[in-house]
C-alpha beads as a LAMMPS data file, in Angstrom:
LAMMPS data file: protein, C-alpha beads

151 atoms
150 bonds

1 atom types
1 bond types

-500.0 500.0 xlo xhi
-500.0 500.0 ylo yhi
-500.0 500.0 zlo zhi

Masses

1 110.0

Atoms # bond

1 1 1 474.862 455.970 172.654
2 1 1 477.512 458.017 174.329
3 1 1 477.506 459.011 177.972
4 1 1 476.504 462.548 176.949
5 1 1 473.500 461.427 174.912
6 1 1 472.448 458.936 177.598
7 1 1 472.579 461.700 180.214
8 1 1 470.649 464.153 178.012
9 1 1 467.988 461.509 177.273
10 1 1 467.419 460.870 180.966
11 1 1 467.311 464.614 181.704
12 1 1 464.741 465.545 179.049
13 1 1 462.589 462.464 178.355
14 1 1 459.738 463.321 180.741
15 1 1 459.652 466.958 179.629
16 1 1 459.530 465.914 175.974
17 1 1 456.662 463.500 176.719
18 1 1 454.746 466.302 178.451
19 1 1 454.378 467.951 175.034
20 1 1 452.666 464.860 173.607
21 1 1 455.677 463.828 171.550
22 1 1 458.147 460.940 171.726
23 1 1 461.864 461.384 172.225
24 1 1 463.083 459.480 169.141
25 1 1 466.826 459.948 169.595
26 1 1 469.613 462.274 170.723
27 1 1 472.902 462.803 168.901
28 1 1 475.953 464.820 169.891
29 1 1 478.210 465.471 166.895
30 1 1 481.107 467.647 165.858
31 1 1 480.894 469.181 162.403
32 1 1 483.834 471.369 161.473
33 1 1 484.685 473.509 164.478
34 1 1 481.163 473.352 165.956
35 1 1 479.380 470.837 168.196
36 1 1 475.662 470.084 167.843
37 1 1 473.266 468.469 170.288
38 1 1 470.468 467.143 168.095
39 1 1 467.225 466.073 169.709
40 1 1 464.816 464.182 167.460
41 1 1 461.130 464.106 168.403
42 1 1 458.190 462.335 166.804
43 1 1 454.443 461.811 167.021
44 1 1 452.025 459.835 164.825
45 1 1 450.562 462.873 163.042
46 1 1 454.007 464.362 162.394
47 1 1 456.060 467.106 163.988
48 1 1 455.452 470.817 163.432
49 1 1 457.791 473.782 163.783
50 1 1 455.810 474.762 166.888
51 1 1 456.476 471.318 168.424
52 1 1 460.209 471.788 167.858
53 1 1 460.182 475.335 169.228
54 1 1 458.159 474.424 172.317
55 1 1 460.341 471.422 173.144
56 1 1 463.539 473.389 172.510
57 1 1 462.473 476.203 174.870
58 1 1 461.508 473.651 177.552
59 1 1 464.620 471.455 177.444
60 1 1 467.277 474.135 176.953
61 1 1 467.239 475.336 180.609
62 1 1 467.128 471.720 181.883
63 1 1 470.262 470.829 179.911
64 1 1 471.972 474.111 180.860
65 1 1 471.335 473.549 184.568
66 1 1 472.627 469.957 184.542
67 1 1 475.574 471.006 182.328
68 1 1 476.453 467.510 180.974
69 1 1 478.482 468.915 178.043
70 1 1 481.821 470.600 178.659
71 1 1 482.094 472.364 175.283
72 1 1 479.922 474.998 173.656
73 1 1 477.303 473.555 171.300
74 1 1 474.200 474.369 169.306
75 1 1 470.904 472.769 170.353
76 1 1 468.733 471.578 167.475
77 1 1 465.288 469.990 167.892
78 1 1 463.694 468.395 164.839
79 1 1 461.765 465.480 163.395
80 1 1 463.816 462.382 162.583
81 1 1 462.434 462.662 159.019
82 1 1 460.836 460.147 156.682
83 1 1 464.077 458.252 156.101
84 1 1 464.935 458.197 159.802
85 1 1 467.812 456.164 161.148
86 1 1 466.869 453.154 163.257
87 1 1 469.143 452.902 166.293
88 1 1 467.128 451.383 169.136
89 1 1 465.070 448.238 169.577
90 1 1 461.872 450.283 169.815
91 1 1 462.687 451.891 166.438
92 1 1 463.010 448.493 164.788
93 1 1 459.878 447.085 166.416
94 1 1 457.777 450.059 165.303
95 1 1 459.161 449.762 161.754
96 1 1 458.422 446.096 161.016
97 1 1 456.827 445.808 157.582
98 1 1 458.431 449.026 156.314
99 1 1 461.070 449.445 153.607
100 1 1 464.657 449.944 154.794
101 1 1 468.149 450.430 153.439
102 1 1 471.072 448.984 155.372
103 1 1 474.765 449.748 155.016
104 1 1 476.928 446.843 156.113
105 1 1 480.480 446.755 157.418
106 1 1 481.255 443.610 155.390
107 1 1 479.875 442.759 151.967
108 1 1 477.242 440.046 151.692
109 1 1 476.487 438.573 148.256
110 1 1 478.900 441.136 146.780
111 1 1 477.343 444.280 148.230
112 1 1 477.623 446.410 151.341
113 1 1 474.172 447.948 150.888
114 1 1 470.837 446.140 151.061
115 1 1 467.363 447.367 150.257
116 1 1 464.328 445.478 151.446
117 1 1 461.569 445.221 154.010
118 1 1 462.184 444.897 157.734
119 1 1 460.282 441.698 158.496
120 1 1 461.298 441.087 162.111
121 1 1 463.529 442.205 164.954
122 1 1 464.890 439.741 167.467
123 1 1 468.016 441.366 168.875
124 1 1 468.892 442.245 165.289
125 1 1 467.003 443.199 162.141
126 1 1 465.658 440.662 159.652
127 1 1 465.477 442.067 156.120
128 1 1 463.801 440.507 153.097
129 1 1 465.268 441.895 149.886
130 1 1 463.412 442.508 146.643
131 1 1 464.827 439.271 145.203
132 1 1 463.187 437.318 148.042
133 1 1 466.313 436.565 150.073
134 1 1 466.049 436.991 153.846
135 1 1 468.980 438.098 155.979
136 1 1 469.244 438.317 159.756
137 1 1 471.896 440.652 161.137
138 1 1 473.334 441.550 164.485
139 1 1 473.511 445.291 165.086
140 1 1 477.312 445.040 165.056
141 1 1 477.206 444.027 161.364
142 1 1 475.313 447.153 160.288
143 1 1 476.944 450.560 160.070
144 1 1 473.624 452.320 159.434
145 1 1 470.023 451.370 158.782
146 1 1 467.288 453.787 157.760
147 1 1 463.679 453.679 156.706
148 1 1 463.677 454.069 152.935
149 1 1 460.451 455.521 151.618
150 1 1 461.830 455.482 148.034
151 1 1 462.204 451.676 147.979

Bonds

1 1 1 2
2 1 2 3
3 1 3 4
4 1 4 5
5 1 5 6
6 1 6 7
7 1 7 8
8 1 8 9
9 1 9 10
10 1 10 11
11 1 11 12
12 1 12 13
13 1 13 14
14 1 14 15
15 1 15 16
16 1 16 17
17 1 17 18
18 1 18 19
19 1 19 20
20 1 20 21
21 1 21 22
22 1 22 23
23 1 23 24
24 1 24 25
25 1 25 26
26 1 26 27
27 1 27 28
28 1 28 29
29 1 29 30
30 1 30 31
31 1 31 32
32 1 32 33
33 1 33 34
34 1 34 35
35 1 35 36
36 1 36 37
37 1 37 38
38 1 38 39
39 1 39 40
40 1 40 41
41 1 41 42
42 1 42 43
43 1 43 44
44 1 44 45
45 1 45 46
46 1 46 47
47 1 47 48
48 1 48 49
49 1 49 50
50 1 50 51
51 1 51 52
52 1 52 53
53 1 53 54
54 1 54 55
55 1 55 56
56 1 56 57
57 1 57 58
58 1 58 59
59 1 59 60
60 1 60 61
61 1 61 62
62 1 62 63
63 1 63 64
64 1 64 65
65 1 65 66
66 1 66 67
67 1 67 68
68 1 68 69
69 1 69 70
70 1 70 71
71 1 71 72
72 1 72 73
73 1 73 74
74 1 74 75
75 1 75 76
76 1 76 77
77 1 77 78
78 1 78 79
79 1 79 80
80 1 80 81
81 1 81 82
82 1 82 83
83 1 83 84
84 1 84 85
85 1 85 86
86 1 86 87
87 1 87 88
88 1 88 89
89 1 89 90
90 1 90 91
91 1 91 92
92 1 92 93
93 1 93 94
94 1 94 95
95 1 95 96
96 1 96 97
97 1 97 98
98 1 98 99
99 1 99 100
100 1 100 101
101 1 101 102
102 1 102 103
103 1 103 104
104 1 104 105
105 1 105 106
106 1 106 107
107 1 107 108
108 1 108 109
109 1 109 110
110 1 110 111
111 1 111 112
112 1 112 113
113 1 113 114
114 1 114 115
115 1 115 116
116 1 116 117
117 1 117 118
118 1 118 119
119 1 119 120
120 1 120 121
121 1 121 122
122 1 122 123
123 1 123 124
124 1 124 125
125 1 125 126
126 1 126 127
127 1 127 128
128 1 128 129
129 1 129 130
130 1 130 131
131 1 131 132
132 1 132 133
133 1 133 134
134 1 134 135
135 1 135 136
136 1 136 137
137 1 137 138
138 1 138 139
139 1 139 140
140 1 140 141
141 1 141 142
142 1 142 143
143 1 143 144
144 1 144 145
145 1 145 146
146 1 146 147
147 1 147 148
148 1 148 149
149 1 149 150
150 1 150 151
């Protein structure tokens, strides 16, 4: 995470929890000429539009007052989605036994993309592919890993 996203996480985590939802992740990205602060929230029964609206209204003044971002940006609050990206240890641990797709920096067995089941996480994900091969990776070997409900 960047310093901005770390700061935003620490500013809003308790407020987000007060709404009965989990702070899944925070991203600060530039798309075209615009910057976006994306806050992803989750709960076991799923996120509603009202959850996003309530959290957005609660965290917006907290972020504005602390002013950790020196450019104008759009605040977006949403669910991480079914095919959510796994970026933190807690994401991996809560996703053991679920199907994933992983994009690798370097090819392994002739491919840079693996599909399989996340079978373990011990500092890095362990993925068993559909052909029965098991691979253990460090996070530095993976450019992106997501849950993959289509697998």
